[in-house]
Each structure stands twice: as C-alpha cells, then as structure tokens.
C-alpha positions in Angstrom: 0.2 0.2 -0.4 2.6 2.2 0.7 4.9 2.2 -2.7 1.3 1.9 -4.0 0.7 5.4 -2.6 4.5 6.7 -3.5 4.3 5.5 -7.4 1.0 7.7 -7.2 3.1 10.9 -5.9 5.6 10.2 -8.0 3.6 9.9 -11.2 1.6 13.1 -10.4 5.2 14.9 -9.5 6.3 14.3 -12.6 3.3 15.3 -14.4 2.9 18.1 -12.5 6.7 19.2 -13.6 6.6 18.4 -17.4 4.9 21.4 -18.8 7.3 23.6 -16.5 10.0 21.4 -18.4 8.8 22.1 -21.9 8.3 25.8 -21.1 11.8 25.8 -20.2 13.2 24.4 -23.5 14.9 27.0 -25.6 12.3 28.8 -28.3 13.1 28.3 -31.8 15.0 31.2 -32.9 13.1 34.0 -35.1 14.1 34.7 -38.6 16.3 37.3 -39.4 17.1 39.8 -42.1 20.4 39.0 -43.9 22.5 41.9 -45.5 25.1 41.3 -48.2 27.1 44.1 -50.1 26.3 44.7 -53.6 29.4 44.9 -55.2 30.8 48.2 -55.1 28.0 50.2 -55.0 28.5 50.6 -51.1 24.7 49.6 -50.8 24.0 46.8 -47.9 20.8 44.9 -49.4 18.6 42.2 -47.8 20.0 38.8 -49.9 16.0 38.3 -50.1 14.5 41.2 -52.9 11.0 41.6 -53.6 10.1 41.3 -56.4 7.1 43.9 -57.3 6.3 41.9 -60.6 3.5 40.0 -59.7 2.6 41.7 -56.8 -1.1 43.3 -56.3 -1.6 44.0 -52.3 0.6 46.7 -51.0 0.0 45.7 -47.8 2.2 42.9 -48.0 5.7 45.2 -49.7 5.1 47.6 -46.3 5.1 43.8 -44.2 8.1 42.9 -45.8 10.0 46.5 -45.3 8.7 46.8 -41.9 10.5 42.9 -41.8 14.0 44.0 -43.0 13.4 43.4 -46.3 15.3 46.3 -48.1 15.8 45.9 -52.0 12.4 46.5 -53.8 12.3 45.2 -57.7 9.9 47.0 -60.2 9.8 48.2 -63.9 8.0 50.2 -66.4 6.4 47.8 -68.0 4.7 45.7 -65.2 1.3 46.0 -65.1 0.6 48.1 -67.8 2.7 51.2 -65.8 0.7 50.5 -62.1 3.3 48.5 -60.9 5.5 51.4 -59.9 2.2 53.5 -58.7 1.5 50.9 -56.5 4.8 50.1 -55.1 6.0 53.5 -54.6 2.2 54.2 -52.3 3.2 50.7 -50.2 6.5 52.3 -49.8 5.8 56.2 -49.0 7.5 57.2 -46.0 10.1 54.4 -46.2 12.4 55.5 -48.6 15.5 56.5 -47.5 15.9 53.1 -45.6 15.4 51.2 -48.6 17.5 50.4 -52.3 14.7 50.8 -54.9 15.1 49.7 -59.0 13.6 50.2 -61.5 14.1 49.2 -65.5 13.4 50.4 -68.8 12.8 48.5 -71.9 13.0 51.7 -74.0 15.2 51.3 -77.4 16.5 55.2 -77.5 18.5 57.2 -75.5 15.5 59.8 -75.5 12.7 57.1 -75.0 14.6 55.5 -72.1 14.5 59.2 -69.9 11.5 59.8 -70.6 10.7 56.6 -69.1 12.5 57.7 -66.3 10.8 60.4 -65.3 7.5 58.9 -65.8 9.0 56.1 -63.3 10.2 58.9 -60.7 6.5 60.1 -61.1 4.8 56.8 -60.7 7.3 55.7 -57.7 6.5 59.6 -56.2 10.8 60.3 -55.5 12.9 62.0 -57.1 15.6 59.7 -57.5 15.9 55.8 -58.1 19.0 53.3 -56.5 19.5 51.5 -59.9 18.0 51.7 -62.9 18.2 49.3 -65.4 18.1 48.7 -69.0 15.7 45.5 -69.1 15.9 42.2 -71.1 18.8 43.0 -72.7 20.4 39.7 -73.7 23.1 40.2 -76.0 26.1 42.6 -76.1 24.3 44.2 -79.1 21.3 45.6 -77.0 23.5 47.4 -74.5 24.0 50.6 -76.8 26.1 53.3 -76.7 23.1 55.6 -76.6 21.2 53.4 -73.8 24.4 53.7 -72.1 24.9 57.7 -72.0 21.1 57.6 -71.6 22.1 55.9 -67.6 25.1 58.5 -67.2 22.8 61.4 -68.2 20.5 60.3 -65.3 23.4 59.6 -63.0 25.0 62.9 -63.4 22.0 64.7 -62.9 21.1 62.6 -59.5 18.0 61.0 -61.5 19.5 57.5 -60.3 22.3 56.2 -58.2 23.6 53.6 -60.4 23.3 52.0 -63.6 22.1 48.4 -64.1 21.3 45.9 -67.2 19.4 43.1 -67.1 19.5 40.3 -69.3 17.6 36.5 -69.0 19.7 34.5 -71.4 23.6 34.2 -72.3 24.3 35.0 -68.4 28.2 33.1 -69.0 28.9 35.9 -71.9 26.8 38.9 -70.4 28.8 39.6 -67.5 32.6 39.1 -68.6 31.0 41.5 -71.8 29.7 43.9 -69.1 32.4 43.9 -66.9 35.1 44.6 -69.5 33.3 47.7 -70.7 33.2 48.8 -67.3 29.7 51.3 -67.7 27.5 49.1 -65.6 27.7 48.6 -62.4 24.7 46.0 -61.1 23.4 43.7 -62.9 20.0 41.6 -62.5 20.3 37.9 -64.1 19.0 34.7 -64.1 20.4 31.9 -61.7 18.8 29.1 -60.7 19.5 25.3 -59.6 19.3 23.9 -62.8 21.9 25.8 -64.5 25.2 24.9 -65.3 28.0 25.6 -62.9 29.8 27.9 -65.3 26.6 30.6 -64.3 27.8 30.5 -60.9 31.6 30.6 -61.7 30.5 33.7 -63.8 28.8 35.7 -60.9 32.0 34.7 -58.9 34.1 37.1 -61.5 32.3 39.2 -61.9 32.0 40.1 -57.8 35.7 40.2 -57.9 35.6 42.6 -60.7 33.2 44.6 -59.0 29.8 43.8 -60.1 26.6 43.6 -57.6 24.8 40.5 -59.1 21.4 40.2 -58.2 19.3 36.7 -58.7 16.2 36.4 -60.6 14.3 33.5 -61.7 15.0 31.8 -58.4 12.0 29.3 -58.4 13.2 28.3 -62.1 9.0 28.6 -62.5 5.9 28.1 -60.2 3.4 25.7 -58.8 0.5 27.1 -60.9 0.6 24.5 -63.5 0.0 21.7 -60.7 -3.0 23.9 -58.9 -4.8 24.2 -62.4 -4.9 20.2 -62.5 -2.4 20.3 -65.7 -2.6 16.8 -67.6 1.3 16.9 -67.6 0.7 15.7 -63.9 -1.7 13.2 -63.9 -5.1 12.7 -62.2 -3.9 13.5 -58.6 -2.1 17.2 -59.0 -2.9 18.0 -55.1 -1.0 15.3 -53.8 2.2 16.2 -55.6 1.5 19.8 -54.9 1.1 18.9 -51.1 4.4 17.1 -51.1 6.5 19.2 -52.8 4.9 22.4 -50.7 5.3 20.5 -47.3 9.2 19.2 -48.3 10.1 23.2 -49.1 11.6 22.4 -52.6 10.8 26.6 -53.2 12.7 27.2 -50.1 15.5 25.1 -51.2 15.5 27.2 -54.3 16.2 30.0 -52.5 18.8 28.6 -50.8 20.6 27.1 -53.6 21.3 30.7 -54.8 22.1 32.0 -51.3 25.0 29.8 -50.9 26.6 31.6 -53.9 28.4 34.1 -51.5 28.7 36.2 -55.0 24.8 37.1 -55.4 24.1 40.3 -53.4 20.4 39.2 -53.1 18.0 37.1 -55.0 14.3 39.3 -56.0 11.5 36.6 -55.1 7.9 37.0 -56.9 6.1 37.6 -53.2 2.2 37.5 -54.1 0.9 37.1 -50.2 1.9 36.4 -46.2 2.7 33.1 -46.6 5.1 33.4 -49.1 6.8 36.5 -47.3 7.1 34.3 -44.4 8.5 31.4 -46.0 11.0 32.9 -47.9 12.1 35.2 -45.2 13.1 32.4 -42.8 14.6 30.7 -45.9 16.9 33.8 -46.3 18.7 32.6 -43.0 19.1 29.1 -43.4 22.0 27.1 -44.5 21.8 24.9 -47.9 21.7 21.4 -46.4 21.7 17.5 -48.4 17.9 17.6 -48.0 17.5 20.9 -50.1 19.9 19.2 -53.1 17.7 15.8 -52.8 14.7 18.4 -53.7 15.6 20.1 -56.0 17.1 17.1 -57.6 13.7 15.9 -57.8 12.4 19.1 -58.5 14.8 19.4 -61.8 13.3 15.9 -63.1 10.0 17.1 -62.5 10.2 20.3 -64.5 13.0 19.2 -67.2 10.3 18.9 -70.1 8.9 21.9 -69.5 11.2 24.9 -67.8 13.4 26.7 -70.4 17.1 27.2 -68.5 17.7 30.3 -71.1 20.7 29.2 -71.6 20.9 31.0 -75.2 21.5 27.4 -77.3 18.2 28.1 -79.2 20.5 30.7 -80.9 17.9 33.6 -80.5 15.3 32.7 -83.1 14.6 29.8 -85.4 14.7 30.0 -89.0 10.9 30.4 -89.4 11.7 34.0 -87.1 10.3 32.6 -83.9 12.4 33.8 -80.6 12.3 30.4 -79.3 13.7 31.5 -75.9 11.4 35.0 -75.4 8.3 33.1 -76.4 9.1 30.0 -73.9 9.7 32.6 -71.4 6.3 34.2 -72.1 5.0 30.9 -71.7 6.8 29.9 -68.2 5.0 33.4 -67.3 1.7 32.2 -67.8 1.5 28.6 -67.0 4.0 28.6 -64.3 2.9 32.1 -62.4 -0.5 32.2 -63.7 0.3 35.7 -65.3 -2.1 34.6 -68.4 -2.4 38.3 -69.4 1.2 39.7 -69.1 2.7 36.8 -70.9 0.3 37.5 -73.8 1.1 41.0 -73.4 4.6 40.5 -74.0 3.6 37.7 -77.2 1.7 40.3 -78.5 4.7 42.6 -78.7 7.0 40.6 -81.2 6.8 41.6 -84.8 3.8 40.1 -86.4 6.3 38.0 -88.5 7.0 36.2 -85.4 3.5 36.0 -84.4 2.0 34.3 -87.3 4.1 31.5 -87.6 2.7 28.3 -86.4 5.1 25.3 -85.4 2.2 23.1 -86.5 3.4 23.5 -90.0 6.9 22.3 -89.5 7.4 18.7 -90.0 10.4 18.8 -87.6 11.7 21.3 -85.3 15.4 21.9 -85.6 15.8 23.4 -82.3 17.1 20.6 -80.1 17.3 21.5 -76.5 20.7 20.3 -74.5 18.6 19.9 -71.4 15.7 18.1 -72.4 13.0 20.7 -72.8 10.0 19.6 -75.6 10.8 23.0 -77.8 8.3 22.2 -80.3 5.2 21.0 -78.0 6.2 24.3 -75.4 5.8 26.8 -78.9 2.9 25.2 -80.3 1.0 25.6 -76.5 2.0 29.3 -76.9 1.1 29.6 -80.2 -2.9 28.1 -78.9 -2.7 30.3 -75.7 -1.4 33.5 -76.8 -1.8 34.0 -81.0 
C-alpha cells in the first residue's frame, strides 16, 4: 500500500513538472534578415529581395519593409505601368531606408530618359537607386546610346547606379559588361537548373566589383500543378502538397544564396505565406535535404522549363524568338500571369507572331536540357496568338 501511494505521488509529481520542463526549453530563434554588400556600390541589401512584378497587395510590400527587407524591384512595363505607382504608395515614408530599382525597355536614349521621368513620378521619388536597361540578353542590345542615357541620369542625380538585366547568355553577358566598365549592377537569371559555369561567372564578376542580383530563382512555379494540368496526372493536389511540405521552393532560394557572390535574390512575392516562407529561408543554410529536393524538382520540370542557356541562338529559321516565347509561356503556366504573357507575345513582330510550329514537319531546335521545344511553342501559339 505504501509503495502504491508512493508511486502515485511520483507519477503526479512528474506530470506536474512536465509542463515546466517544456516551458523552459529554448524557443526556436526568430528568423532575421541577412544583409550583403552589392558589389562596389556601397549598398547593403537584404539577401532576399522583393520582386514586385506579381504583387497586387501593397500591405504585403509594407510588411516586408517592416520585417527588414530593404530591396524592392519594379519596372515600367509591369502591370501596364501601374506596378510602380503601387510600389511607391506602399513604400511611402520609408524611401530613405530602402533600395529601389526599376527598369526601362526603351530602345533609344530619348525614350529611356522619358521612361525614367515617368518612373520617378509614379514611384513618388526624385531618384531611384538602380536603373536597369531591361531584358538585354546580347551585347548588341546594350548600345552606346542607352549607356549615355544612364550616365546622363546619374549625373543629374536621378539614379545612383547603372544596371542591366538579362534573361539569357548569362556567362557571356557578365564578362562583356565587366569589360565595358559602364555597368554597376546586373540583374540576371540564376537558379538550380543552370550549369556550374554560370555560378563561376558570377564569382568572377563580383570579384571585378560588379553587383549581382539573381532573378528567376524558383525556376518556374506551382500554378500548372494547382490547375490540374494533365502533365501531372489525375492527382495534382497530392504532388503539390508533397512538394510544398518538403520545401522545394525554399530550397531553391537557399541554393542561390549559398553563392556568396550574389548580393540579393529577388522573389516574386504575392502574399503573407510566401513572404514568411522566403524570409525564414533567407537565414537558413543549404543542406543535403535541400539538394535532394531540387534534384527531384529538376526531373519534374525538365521537359517544360527553359534554362535560358541561350543555346537556341535567339530565333529559329522561321523567325520565332524561341527563348522569349518559352519565357512568356512560363509567365502564364508557371506563374499564372496569362495577361502579361499574352501582352509580351503580342509585342513581337507580326512575322514572328504568325508562325505556327504545327506547320513544321520537325523542329530543328534541339534543347540540350531536354525541354520539349516544339510542344511548348505550339502551346504558346495556341494560347497567345
């Protein structure tokens, strides 16, 4: 009887003490922003940058700034020019603490400077930190005329640093711009699908003083799976849940940031869940588990995701700008931005828009990375043309 009472007392004591032990366990540390130097600009930017292209809720942008993200990327061409206005409104009152970048697609000095004045008005500021010549994936597209526009704007105090953005030919464009010596920062495609020589080119450019910003970090999106695309079979939700729970997208961000020469990686953030997930990943190391997830993801997207390596040589012999059309398709079926993708497609020359790949007996473009080029181009033409 004594032993039974003693056991009961011990049991009750242990039950009462258990919460105290649990309460005293150290809590998981709160994620904090990580900052890096952006080349030789003197700017210190959060290694997670906020890509505003897909954003529609200014409250999400405001919260990101409050959390410590200080790099925000927009462009004249986003959302018909309305994106800059929305970003400017969201960041009002915080401008001096932030690094804001915008872009121009203009082809001439006069048009570029006109774009810049509109950008400043839309953002509600008298200067922007970085002004990119947008989507210049060949050396010939970075003209003396446009470089003069940037220098003129810099001397006038309208911009602080000169940038160039490009989606293709990364390992060739980087050394070209370094050699010219008239560009402070580049915004370029960089993700886990690319060959190691792209990472090496980034390190060389950073060593030469160039600031490097990574985009297209996620190598596509989950929108295709969410819509139940036949490519993923009859149970897309199961695949989506599997990938999301295992953190494939966070792994993609961590993969980019493990390259210490990348100043910041801009992610298209649209809601609070995405913001919180990416903010947490910013300060986490890249682990073996992340590498396994990305290997699985790569196999999943191999036939549909263009690596933007430039091996398509720009256009096919029928005049289709293969690289660009594949990128527009990613906007639509990867990110769910159909209207933007169609607008980009319709901006192509009429001769390119009228081509139908179904009329070709066989496609001469062979992707070294396994993308089903002809099927993808046919899909884009069916959707957009």
